[in-house]
N, C-alpha and C positions, 0 to 999 in steps of 0.2 A: 665870342658868344655864338652858340649854335642856333640853327633855324628849326622851328617847331611848327607842325601842321595839325595838331590835335592828337586825340587818343589813337587814331590810325593815320596812315599816311595821308589820306585825303582830308581828314578832319570831318567826314560825313558819317551819319549813323550807319552802324553795321548792317541793318536790315533795310537800307534805302531802296533796294530793288524790290524786295517783298512788299514794301509800303506802296510803291508805285504800281505794282501789278495788282494788289488788292483794290486800289482805286479804279484801275481799269476793269476789274471784274464786277463792279457795282451794277452796270447795265445787265450783265449776265444774270445776277440775282433777281433783278426786276423781271427779266424774261421768264425765269424759272417760276416766279410767283404768278405771272399771267398764265403760264402753262398749267400750274396747279389748279387754278380756278376753272380753267376750261376742262380739265380732267374731272373735277368735281361735277360739272354739268354733264359731262359724258357719262359718268357713273349713274346720275339720276335718269338720263335717257335710257341706259341699260335696265335700270330698275323698272321704269315704265314699260319698256319693251317686254320684260319678263311677265309683268301683270297682264299685258295685252295678249301674250301667248297663252296664259292661263285661261283667259276668256275664249280664245280661239279653240283651245282644247275642249272646253265645254260645248262650244258650237259644234265641233266635229263629233262629239259623243252624243249629242241630242239634236242633230240638225235635220232630222226627218221624223215622220210619224212612227216609223218602225223602231228607230233607235231611242226615241223618247219613251215609247211604250214599255211597260213592265207588266208581267203577269204573275199571279200567285195562285197556288192550288190549295184548296181546302178539302181534306178527306176525313179528318176527325176519327182516325182509327189507327190501330197498330198492325193492320193486316198487310198494307202496301206502303211503299214510299214512292212519290211521284215527282219527277222533275219535268220542266217544260222548256222547249226552245221557242222563245218569243217570236222568232222570225218565221216560224211555221205554224205553231199552235194558235188557236182562236178561242174566243169565249165559248163556254159550254158547260152543261151539267149532265153527267153520265151516271147511271146506276151500274154498280159493279159488284161482282161476287167471285171469290176464289174458291172453286170447287175442290181442286186438288193441285198439288205442286208437281212440277216436272221432276223426274228422278232418272238417274243413270243406271246402266247395267252394272251389277255387282255380283260377286260370288265369294263364298268362304270355304276354305279347305277343311279336311279332316284335322283332328287335333293331335298335337305332339307334346311330349313332356318338357322339352327344352327348345328354345328358339335358335340357339347356337350349336348345341351339342348333339341333338337328335339327328341321326344319319338317315337321309331319305333315299340314298342310293345314287347310282349313276344312270344318266339317260338324257332325254331331251324333252322340251316343251314345244308343243305345236299349237298355234292359235290362228284364228281368221279375223281379219278386220271387217268393219261394216261394209267396205267396198268389195269384199270377197277375196282380198289378197291374203295369201298364207305366209306365215312366218314360223321359223323354228329357232330355239335357243338350246344349245348343247350345254349340259351341266356335268362337270367333272367332279371327282371326289373332294376337291378343295372347296367347292361351293355347294356341297350337298347338305345344306341346312336351310331352315326357313328363311333366316336373314340373308344367306348367300343367294338363294333363289330370288328373293325380293330385290336385292341389289342388281342382279343380272337383268331382270325384267325392266326395272326403272332406268337402267343404263341405255336401253334402246328407246331413245326419245321419240321415235316416229311411230311407235306401236299404239299410242293413244291409251295405254293402260297405266294405272297406278297400283303398285303392290305395297302392302303394309302388313307387318306382323303384329298381331294383337293378342292380348290375353282376354279370353271370352268371359272371364269372371265367374266361371262355373264352379271353381274350386276342385275340379276333377284332376285326375292324374295327368291328363293331356289337355291343358288349357290353351296352348299356343296354336294359333291358326294363321294361315295366309289369307289376307283379304285383298281381293282383286276388284277394281272398279274402272269403268271407262271414264275418260276425262270429261266427255260431253253428255248432256242430258237429251231426252227426247226419243220418240219412236224411231227416228232415222238413225239413231246410234245403237240400235240393238246389235249385239255381237254374240258370236259363238265363243264361249270361253275356252281356255286352253285345254288341250289333252296332255296328260302327264304320262310319259313312258319311262318308268324307272325300274331298275333291277337291283337286287341285293339290299334294299332298304330295310330298316328295323321295323317299320310299320308301313301299312298301305298309305299312299298319298293320292288323294282324289278330292274333287269338289263336292262338298256335302250339301251346300245350300246355294241357290241362285235367285236373283231378283232381276226381272226384265226392266229395261228402260221404258219410261212413259212420258208422254207430253203432259204439260200442265193443262188444266181445264179451267176456263174462266167464263163468266157470263157478263155480257155488256148489254145493258138495257133489256135484260131478260133472254138474250140469245147466247147459246153456248158456243164457245170457240176453243179450239185446241192450239196451243203454242208450244214450241219445242224447248224453250228455256224459261227459267224463273225471272229473267229480265225481259220484259215485253216492250219491244220498240215498234212505234208507228202503228200499233193497233188503233190508237187514236192519233191522228197526225200531230207531230211535234211533241209527243209525250213519251217518256220512258217510265215504265211502271215496274218497280221491283217487288215481286211477290215474296212476302216474308213468312206467311203462314196460310194454311188452308182452313177456311171456315165455311163449309157447305151450308147453304140455307141462310147465311147472314149477308144480306145485301146492304151496301152503303153507297154514298154518293161521292163522286169526284167532280168538284166544281172548280172551273177555271174562269178567272176574270181579271180586270185591270187591278194592278197593285197601286192603289192611289197613294199610299204612304211613300212608296218608292219614287213615284213621279213627283210628288211634292218635294221630296228630298233633293231630287235632281234640279228642280227649279230654284230651290233655296240655294243650292251650291252655285248655280249659274248667276243668280242675283248677287250673291256674295262676291263672286269674281269681278262683276261689274263695279260693285261698291269699292273694291280695293283700288280700282282705277280712279273712280271719283274721289275717294279719300286721299289718294296721292295728289291729285290735282288741287284739292281743297287745301292740303297742307302746304303745297308749293306757293299757292296764291295768298297764303296768310302772312302778309307783309306788314312791317311796322318800321319806325325810324331806325331801328337797330339791325334790320335785316341786310345782309350783304348779298344784294341781288346778283353780284358778279359770280356767285357760287351756287345759285339756285336757278330754277326754271320759272320763277314767279313772273307772270305776265307773258310768258313765251307763247308764240303763236300756235305751237303744237298742242299746248294745254287747252287753248280756246277752241281749236279745231276738234279735238277729241271730245271735250265736254259738249260742244254743240251737236256733234253727231250722235252722241248717246241720247241727248234730249230729243232729237228729231226721231230717233228710232222708237223711243218710249211713247211719244205723242202721235206717231204716225198711225193712220187708220189701216186696219188689216181686213181684207176680204174674207168672209166666212160664209158657210151655207145658210147662216141666219142674219145676213147683212154685214155691214162694216162694224168692226169692234176695235177697241183699244186695250192696252194692257190693264188699264184701270178697271175694265169690265170684268176681269178675272182676279182682281185684288192686288195688282202690282202697281204702286204709285210712288211718286217722289215725296219725301218728307221735308220738313222745314230745314233740316241740316244739309239738304242737297243730295242725300243718298236715297237709294231705292229701298222699299220695304214690301214684304209680302204679307198681306192680310190673310193669315192662315185660315181663319174661319170662312171668309168669303171665297178664297181659292178652293178650299176643300168642298164647300157647298156647291160651287159651280161645277167642280170636277165630278162630284157624285151625281149631279143632275144631268150633265151632258158632257161626257168626257171628250167627245168629238169636237165640240166648240172650243174647249181649252186647247186641244191639239192643233186646231186650225189657227187660232190666234198666235200660237207659238211657232208652228212650223209650216203654216199654209195648208192648202188643200188642192187636190186635182179637180179641175173643172170638167164638165161633160165633154168639152172639145179636146181633152187630153193635155191642155196646158195647166201649169201650176201657179197658184198665187203665192205670194211671199208672206211669211209670218215674221214675228218680231225677231226670232233667232236667225232667220234668213237675212233680214236687214242688218242685224248687228254683225253677222258673220261676214257679209260683204265688206263692211267698214273695217273690221279687224284684219281681213285679208289685204285690203288696200293699204292700211297703216303699216303692216309688216312686210309688204311686198319689197322684193329686192330687184333692182337697186333704187327704185324711185318712190317707195312708200314714205310717208311723212316722218316716220320714226327712223327708218334706215337713212333717209336723206339728211335728217338732223344729226344723226351720229356721224355720218360721213363728213358733214360740214365741220363739226367740232374736231374730228380727227385730222382734217386738212389743216386747220389752224394750228393744231399741235405739231404736225409735221413741219409746217412753215417756221414755227418758233424753233424747233429742233435744228433746222438748217441754219437759221440765223445764229443760234447759240454755237453750233459747230464752226461756222465761219468766223465768228467773233473770237472763239477760243483759239483758232489757228493764228489769228492776228496777234492775240495776247501772248501766245507761246513764242512767236517769232520776236515780238518786242522784248519779252523777258530775256531771250537769248542775246539780242543785240545790246541790251543794257548791261548784262553781265560781262559781255566782251568789252564794252567801252570802259566800264569801271575797272576791269582788270588791267586794261592798258593804262588808265589814269593812275592806278596804284603803282604800276611799274615805273611810270615817268616820275611820280613824286618820290619814289624810293631812290631813284638815281639822283634827283636834285638834292635830297637829304644827304646822300652819301657824299656828293661833291661839296656841300656846305660844311659837313664835318671835316672834310679834308682841308679846306681853306682855313677853318678855325684852328686846326692843329698846326698848320704851317705858320700862321700868325703868332702862335705861342712860342715857336722856336727861333724867331728873328731877333738878334741882339739889339738892345736899345742904344741909340746914338746920342752921346752927350751933346748938349747944345753949347755952342761956343759963346763965351763971354760977353 
């Protein structure tokens, strides 16, 4: 009778090593679960950090009276376009008149029948620039047409001239002419136009008409001023005035003042960025019996700190030239839902009545001794800066702490995995040796059984 040890030599399950290793990996799975929860918290800290950075961006964009201020221009005409540099320009009302536009020197040649085929002859062009410098262009037979000469003039980029071949629209036999003009306008750009020295041409080539360069003439508050270009800069500090057309005798106003709509929009954007932070805190603190607090920031100290600092900034008294004020005095208050709101009517009314007071509440003011008081945006900016400070701001510290826990778990997982890998190798080696031993025993048992079958039976004696 043979010896049997089950379906395999040892009689053990085929995946016994795998089952043992899977049992050993259960703590690893638990550690991965804890790490996942910490990463969820870290992602929330990153989200809150991004919201605080948005607030800080608004602080940087509107952190002083100059950056908060916006100007607008009212002209109510199609004669000029006006842009202002708010860092230079100030409020004002100016009476303006465009008497004449600036023009550049220009000249037109005699006419020819064809712009490409008419032969002007061989020779050279001599001209003088406004600075008195003389230039010459030699014209050979290959370029002795209106278009050829125009290309040669335009090829010299330093001459300050533009050459164009035009059809004068006269319907005559010789409608094509060379139009020459200086690139710049104004009296200072008056030039002597070229002399043409050509021989053997089909027709005479000469300048038939000329127009001198002129300055633009404008009137500001009744006084006449000449300017060299139709784009007038710094005639009024901080303003660029583009002259579009001349209308002598038609006076109009250029009025510059605070752009209250733009300022209101800035403050709405700033309040919205704060409300995103408050809304995030509110959502995280909205807990019930089903909330998994291990994956949220509900009740976290950083939420309490940030919310407390926001409220302190809102309720803090601010020094102004009209005494101490609060945000509520200009229409910014907390609502029942815990968020800030701007009372548009109140804010715009205060802004229209006294822009400076609104500015001082928001960004402070300079005192007579040269020191500066802090406004709401200043106070909030300091807090945002401290919260985001590296490496010891409350948000950066919280994120670093969570990352430290993740790194610690990763090290434990790595260490545990090395132990499991070694244990798996040892088990495989042991079961391999056990398989070999059982195989040899089975082989010996089979040999003994075969030997017993071949032994002759001895008859028992009587």
